[in-house]
N, C-alpha and C positions, 0 to 999 in steps of 0.2 A: 504494500500500500504506500503510495507516494503522497506526501502532504505538501501543500503550497506553503510558501514562506509565511503568508498572513495567518494560516492555521497554526503554524508552529509558534508564532509570536503570541497568539492568544493563550497559549499554555504556559507561558512564563509566569513566574511568581515574582511580585515586587513588594518589598517591605519598605515603606517610606519613612524617612526621618521627619522630624517636625520642621526642620529648616531646609531650604533648598540648597543643593550643592552646585547650583548654576546661578551666577550673578550676571546682570546686564548693566552696562554703563549707558544709561538713557541719553546722556549728552551725545554720545557717539551714535546711538541708534537713531536719534532724530535726524541726523544728517545722511543716513543711509537710504538710498533710493532702491537698490537692488533687492534687499531683504533676502539674502540667500538662506538664512536660518529657517525662514518660513517655507521656502521651496524645497530644501534639501534634508531637513530633519526626518529620518525614517519613522520616528514616533509621532510626527506631526504635532509637536508640542508648542510650537511658536505661533503667535498671532499678534495682531496689532489691535489694541483697544479702540473701539469706535468712539468711546466717550472721551478718553484722554489723549489718544494718539500714541501712547507709550507702547513699547514692545512688552509682551507678556509671555512667560514661559511656565507651562504646567509641568513642573519637575516630577510629579508623581508617576508618570509613565515613561520616564527616561530609560533608554536602552543602554546607556553608558558607553556609547560607541565613539563619542568625541567629535562627531561630524560637525556640530555647531561651532566648536572651537576652531576647527580647521577651515571651514568655509567663511568664517567671519574675518576677512582680511583686515578690517578696521580695528580688530582686537577689542571689541565690545564685550565678548563672552569670556567670563572667568569660570572655568569648569574644573571641578575636582571630583574624584570618586566619593560616593557617600560614605559617611562615617561607618566604622565597623559594625557588621550585622545588618546593615541596611542596603537597599539597592535591588537590582534585578538578579534573579536566579534563573538562568537559562535551562530549559528542560530538553530542548532539541537543538542545541548548538547555536 
């Protein structure tokens, strides 16, 4: 039986810490037009608030791949692994 990537991702377990392990520099985000974090995050965790215009990241579903830190060439994203015992537990690689 072959599983699609999306199916495998739904089987992951994530234990979330109280504090986000991802920080954004809103000053830098305001000047970014491309918004690669929104387009390229495999967990689709990034969005722009319609009310405030600020970038928002829902860290609770983070796959800990580091894509956001790599694609943000303006260096707005400060990303670290979650503290011990928290984060994603992959069930299917």
